[in-house]
GUFI-853108 format. One line per 4 residues: their letters; for each residue x, y, z of N, C-alpha, C. Coordinates in Angstrom, 1 decimal, decimal comma. Layout:
residues N
A	X:Y:Z:X:Y:Z:X:Y:Z ~ ... .
***
This chain:
residues 85
MELT	0,9:-6,5:-15,0:1,5:-5,4:-14,2:2,2:-6,0:-13,0 ~ 3,4:-5,5:-12,8:4,3:-6,0:-11,7:4,1:-5,1:-10,5 ~ 4,0:-5,8:-9,3:3,9:-5,0:-8,1:5,3:-4,8:-7,5 ~ 5,8:-3,6:-7,5:7,2:-3,3:-7,0:7,3:-3,3:-5,5 .
KTMK	8,5:-3,3:-5,0:8,7:-3,3:-3,6:8,2:-2,0:-3,0 ~ 8,3:-0,9:-3,7:7,7:0,4:-3,2:6,2:0,3:-3,1 ~ 5,6:-0,3:-4,1:4,1:-0,4:-4,0:3,7:-1,4:-2,9 ~ 4,5:-2,4:-2,7:4,2:-3,3:-1,6:4,3:-2,6:-0,2 .
TMLM	5,3:-1,8:-0,1:5,5:-0,9:1,1:4,3:0,0:1,3 ~ 3,8:0,6:0,2:2,7:1,5:0,3:1,4:0,7:0,7 ~ 1,2:-0,4:0,1:0,0:-1,2:0,4:0,0:-1,6:1,9 ~ 1,2:-2,1:2,4:1,3:-2,5:3,8:1,1:-1,3:4,7 .
AIEE	1,6:-0,1:4,4:1,4:1,1:5,2:-0,1:1,4:5,3 ~ -0,8:1,4:4,2:-2,2:1,7:4,2:-3,0:0,6:5,0 ~ -2,6:-0,6:4,9:-3,2:-1,7:5,6:-3,0:-1,5:7,1 ~ -1,8:-1,1:7,5:-1,5:-0,9:8,9:-2,3:0,3:9,5 .
NGSM	-2,5:1,3:8,7:-3,1:2,6:9,2:-4,6:2,7:8,9 ~ -5,1:1,9:8,0:-6,5:1,9:7,6:-6,8:2,9:6,5 ~ -6,2:4,1:6,5:-6,4:5,1:5,5:-5,2:6,0:5,6 ~ -4,7:6,4:4,4:-3,5:7,3:4,4:-3,6:8,2:3,1 .
TATD	-3,0:9,4:3,3:-2,8:10,3:2,1:-1,4:10,0:1,6 ~ -1,2:10,6:0,4:0,2:10,4:-0,2:1,2:11,1:0,7 ~ 0,9:12,2:1,3:1,8:12,9:2,2:2,1:12,0:3,5 ~ 1,0:11,3:4,0:1,2:10,4:5,1:2,2:9,3:4,8 .
IQRT	2,1:8,8:3,6:3,0:7,7:3,2:4,4:8,2:3,0 ~ 4,5:9,4:2,4:5,9:10,0:2,3:6,5:10,2:3,6 ~ 5,8:10,8:4,5:6,3:11,1:5,9:6,7:9,9:6,7 ~ 5,9:8,8:6,6:6,1:7,7:7,4:7,1:6,6:6,8 .
RGIS	7,1:6,6:5,5:7,9:5,6:4,8:9,1:6,1:4,0 ~ 9,3:7,4:3,9:10,5:8,0:3,3:10,6:7,7:1,8 ~ 9,4:7,5:1,1:9,4:7,3:-0,3:9,2:8,7:-1,0 ~ 9,9:8,8:-2,1:9,7:10,1:-2,8:8,3:10,3:-3,3 .
YACI	7,8:11,6:-3,3:6,5:11,9:-3,6:6,1:11,4:-5,0 ~ 7,0:11,6:-6,0:6,8:11,2:-7,3:6,5:9,7:-7,4 ~ 7,3:8,9:-6,7:7,1:7,4:-6,7:5,8:7,1:-6,0 ~ 5,4:7,8:-5,0:4,1:7,5:-4,3:3,0:7,8:-5,3 .
VNGL	3,0:9,0:-5,9:1,9:9,3:-6,8:1,8:8,3:-8,0 ~ 2,9:7,9:-8,6:2,9:6,9:-9,6:2,4:5,6:-9,1 ~ 2,9:5,2:-7,9:2,5:3,9:-7,3:1,1:3,8:-7,0 ~ 0,5:4,9:-6,4:-0,9:5,0:-6,1:-1,8:4,8:-7,3 .
KVLK	-1,4:5,4:-8,4:-2,1:5,3:-9,6:-2,2:3,9:-10,1 ~ -1,0:3,2:-10,1:-0,9:1,8:-10,5:-1,8:0,9:-9,6 ~ -1,6:1,1:-8,3:-2,4:0,3:-7,3:-3,9:0,5:-7,5 ~ -4,3:1,7:-7,8:-5,7:2,0:-8,0:-6,2:1,3:-9,3 .
NMGL	-5,4:1,4:-10,3:-5,8:0,8:-11,6:-5,8:-0,7:-11,5 ~ -5,0:-1,3:-10,5:-5,0:-2,7:-10,3:-6,2:-3,2:-9,4 ~ -6,9:-2,2:-8,9:-8,1:-2,5:-8,0:-7,7:-2,8:-6,6 ~ -6,5:-2,5:-6,2:-6,0:-2,8:-4,8:-6,3:-1,7:-3,8 .
IASK	-6,5:-0,5:-4,2:-6,8:0,6:-3,3:-8,0:1,4:-3,9 ~ -8,7:2,2:-3,0:-9,7:3,1:-3,4:-9,3:4,5:-2,9 ~ -9,8:5,5:-3,5:-9,5:6,8:-3,0:-10,8:7,6:-2,7 ~ -10,6:8,5:-1,7:-11,8:9,4:-1,3:-11,2:10,8:-1,0 .
REGK	-11,8:11,8:-1,6:-11,4:13,1:-1,4:-12,0:13,6:-0,1 ~ -11,1:14,2:0,7:-11,5:14,7:2,0:-10,9:16,1:2,1 ~ -11,7:17,1:1,7:-11,3:18,5:1,6:-10,3:18,6:0,4 ~ -9,1:19,1:0,7:-8,1:19,2:-0,3:-7,2:18,0:-0,4 .
FISY	-7,4:17,0:0,5:-6,6:15,8:0,5:-7,4:14,6:-0,1 ~ -6,6:13,6:-0,6:-7,2:12,4:-1,1:-6,7:11,3:-0,2 ~ -7,6:10,6:0,5:-7,1:9,4:1,3:-7,3:8,1:0,5 ~ -6,4:7,2:0,9:-6,5:5,9:0,2:-6,7:4,8:1,2 .
TLTD	-7,6:3,9:0,8:-7,9:2,7:1,6:-7,7:1,4:0,8 ~ -7,6:0,3:1,4:-7,5:-1,0:0,7:-8,9:-1,4:0,2 ~ -9,0:-2,0:-0,9:-10,2:-2,7:-1,4:-10,1:-4,1:-0,8 ~ -11,2:-4,9:-1,0:-11,1:-6,3:-0,6:-10,0:-7,0:-1,2 .
KGKE	-9,8:-6,7:-2,5:-8,7:-7,4:-3,2:-7,3:-6,9:-2,6 ~ -7,2:-5,7:-2,3:-6,0:-5,2:-1,7:-5,7:-5,9:-0,3 ~ -6,8:-6,1:0,4:-6,7:-6,8:1,7:-6,2:-8,2:1,5 ~ -6,7:-8,8:0,5:-6,3:-10,2:0,2:-4,8:-10,3:-0,1 .
VCDC	-4,3:-9,3:-0,9:-2,9:-9,2:-1,3:-2,0:-9,0:-0,1 ~ -2,5:-8,1:0,8:-1,7:-7,9:2,1:-1,7:-9,1:2,9 ~ -2,8:-9,8:3,0:-2,8:-11,1:3,8:-1,8:-12,1:3,2 ~ -1,7:-12,2:1,9:-0,8:-13,1:1,2:0,7:-12,7:1,6 .
FKKI	1,0:-11,4:1,5:2,3:-10,9:1,9:2,6:-11,3:3,3 ~ 1,7:-11,1:4,3:1,9:-11,5:5,7:2,2:-13,0:5,8 ~ 1,4:-13,8:5,1:1,6:-15,3:5,1:3,0:-15,7:4,6 ~ 3,4:-15,0:3,5:4,7:-15,3:2,9:5,8:-14,9:3,9 .
EEVI	5,7:-13,8:4,5:6,7:-13,3:5,5:6,8:-14,2:6,7 ~ 5,6:-14,8:7,1:5,5:-15,7:8,3:6,2:-17,0:7,9 ~ 6,0:-17,5:6,7:6,6:-18,8:6,3:8,1:-18,6:6,2 ~ 8,6:-17,5:5,7:10,0:-17,2:5,6:10,6:-17,1:7,0 .
KNGQ	9,9:-16,4:7,9:10,4:-16,2:9,2:10,5:-17,6:9,9 ~ 9,5:-18,4:9,8:9,4:-19,7:10,5:10,4:-20,6:9,9 ~ 10,7:-20,5:8,6:11,7:-21,3:8,0:13,1:-21,0:8,4 ~ 13,4:-19,9:8,9:14,7:-19,5:9,3:15,0:-19,9:10,8 .
N	14,0:-20,3:11,5:14,2:-20,7:12,9:14,8:-22,1:13,0 .
***
C-alpha cells in the first residue's frame, strides 16, 4: 500500500495536534472530506492511526507505528533542508 501526499499531510496534522476528527483535518488542511475519509480508512488499516468515538465524533490519534513514520518524515525533511544550505 502506498502512502500518498494527502495521507502524509493527515498523519502530520494528527501528530501536530495529538488527536483530530475528520472535520478538524478538513478545516485545518483544506482536504476534501471524501479524501479524508478514504485516507483515514487506509491509515487505520495500515496500523498508523487509531480511532476513538467521542459522542457523535470519531477522533484519530497516532499509533506507535504512526509516530515512527512521522519521525522518519521529519528526519527526511531535516536532511533535505540541511542539504540545501
